[in-house]
C-alpha positions in Angstrom: -67.1 64.4 -29.3 -66.4 68.3 -30.8 -64.9 70.3 -27.8 -67.9 73.1 -28.1 -70.2 70.4 -26.9 -68.1 69.0 -24.4 -68.0 72.3 -22.3 -71.1 72.7 -22.9 -72.7 69.4 -21.6 -70.2 69.7 -18.6 -71.2 73.8 -17.4 -75.1 72.1 -17.5 -73.6 69.6 -14.8 -71.9 72.6 -13.0 -75.6 74.5 -13.3 -77.1 71.5 -12.2 -75.4 70.2 -9.5 -72.9 73.0 -8.1 -75.7 74.2 -6.0 -75.7 73.8 -2.2 -78.9 72.3 -2.5 -78.0 69.0 -3.8 -75.7 68.1 -1.0 -79.2 67.6 0.9 -79.9 64.1 -1.7 -76.3 63.5 -2.0 -73.8 60.9 -0.5 -71.2 64.2 0.3 -74.0 65.6 2.8 -71.1 62.7 4.9 -68.0 64.6 5.0 -69.9 68.1 5.5 -71.6 67.0 9.1 -67.7 67.3 10.5 -65.2 70.4 10.7 -62.1 68.8 11.3 -59.9 68.2 8.3 -58.9 64.9 8.4 -62.9 63.9 10.0 -63.8 65.4 6.3 -61.0 63.1 4.2 -62.0 60.4 6.0 -65.8 60.4 5.7 -65.2 61.5 2.4 -62.9 58.3 1.5 -65.2 56.2 3.5 -68.6 57.0 1.9 -66.7 57.1 -1.7 -65.8 53.5 -1.4 -69.0 52.3 -0.6 -71.1 55.0 -3.4 -72.6 52.6 -6.0 -75.9 52.2 -5.8 -78.7 53.2 -4.4 -78.6 57.1 -2.8 -80.3 56.4 0.1 -78.7 53.4 0.9 -75.0 55.0 0.8 -75.9 57.6 2.5 -77.5 55.6 5.2 -74.5 53.4 5.3 -72.1 55.8 5.5 -73.7 57.1 8.4 -73.6 54.0 10.2 -69.7 53.9 9.1 -69.5 57.3 10.6 -71.3 55.8 14.0 -68.8 52.5 14.1 -66.3 55.3 14.3 -67.7 57.3 17.5 -68.2 60.5 14.9 -65.4 60.8 15.6 -62.8 58.9 12.9 -60.2 61.2 12.6 -59.4 60.4 16.0 -60.9 56.0 16.0 -58.4 55.9 13.0 -55.0 57.0 15.4 -56.4 55.7 19.0 -58.6 52.6 17.8 -57.2 49.8 19.9 -58.0 45.9 18.3 -60.6 45.1 19.9 -62.7 48.3 18.7 -62.5 46.9 15.4 -64.5 43.7 16.4 -67.4 46.1 16.1 -66.8 46.6 12.5 -67.1 42.9 11.6 -70.7 43.2 10.8 -70.6 46.5 8.5 -72.3 45.2 4.8 -72.7 47.4 2.0 -73.4 45.9 -0.9 -69.6 43.6 -1.5 -68.2 46.0 1.1 -67.9 44.2 4.2 -66.2 44.1 8.3 -63.1 43.4 6.6 -62.8 45.5 4.0 -63.4 48.1 6.4 -61.2 47.0 8.8 -58.5 46.5 6.5 -59.5 50.4 5.1 -58.8 51.6 9.0 -55.6 50.1 9.2 -54.7 51.2 5.8 -55.8 54.8 6.8 -54.2 54.4 10.5 -50.5 53.5 8.7 -50.9 56.5 5.9 -51.6 59.1 8.8 -48.7 57.5 10.7 -46.5 57.8 7.9 
C-alpha cells in the first residue's frame, strides 16, 4: 500500500469519526458519562473489553456493567466487599461472563493498589 493512499484513507476516517456526533452511537459514550479520571479509565477499559458484536448490545451491556458497579467504577473496585461481587455473576455479554467480570475487578483493584 502506498504511503499517500494510506494517509488519504486515514485522513478520511478522521473526518468521518472525529466529531461529537459519533459519540452518540458508539460505545465510547459510556466513559464520556464520567468526570473522575479513574472512572473514565475503568469505564473505557471495561467497555472495550466487551466491544465486539452489535453496537447497541455493547452500549446496553456496558451501561449494565456500570450499574452493577453502582455508577462509580473506581470506588467499587477499590472498596467492594467480597459479597458485592456476587451480583456480577449473572452478567453475560457474548463470551464474557460474570466470572470474567469479577476477575477484571480484582485485577483492576490490584493494579490501582500497586
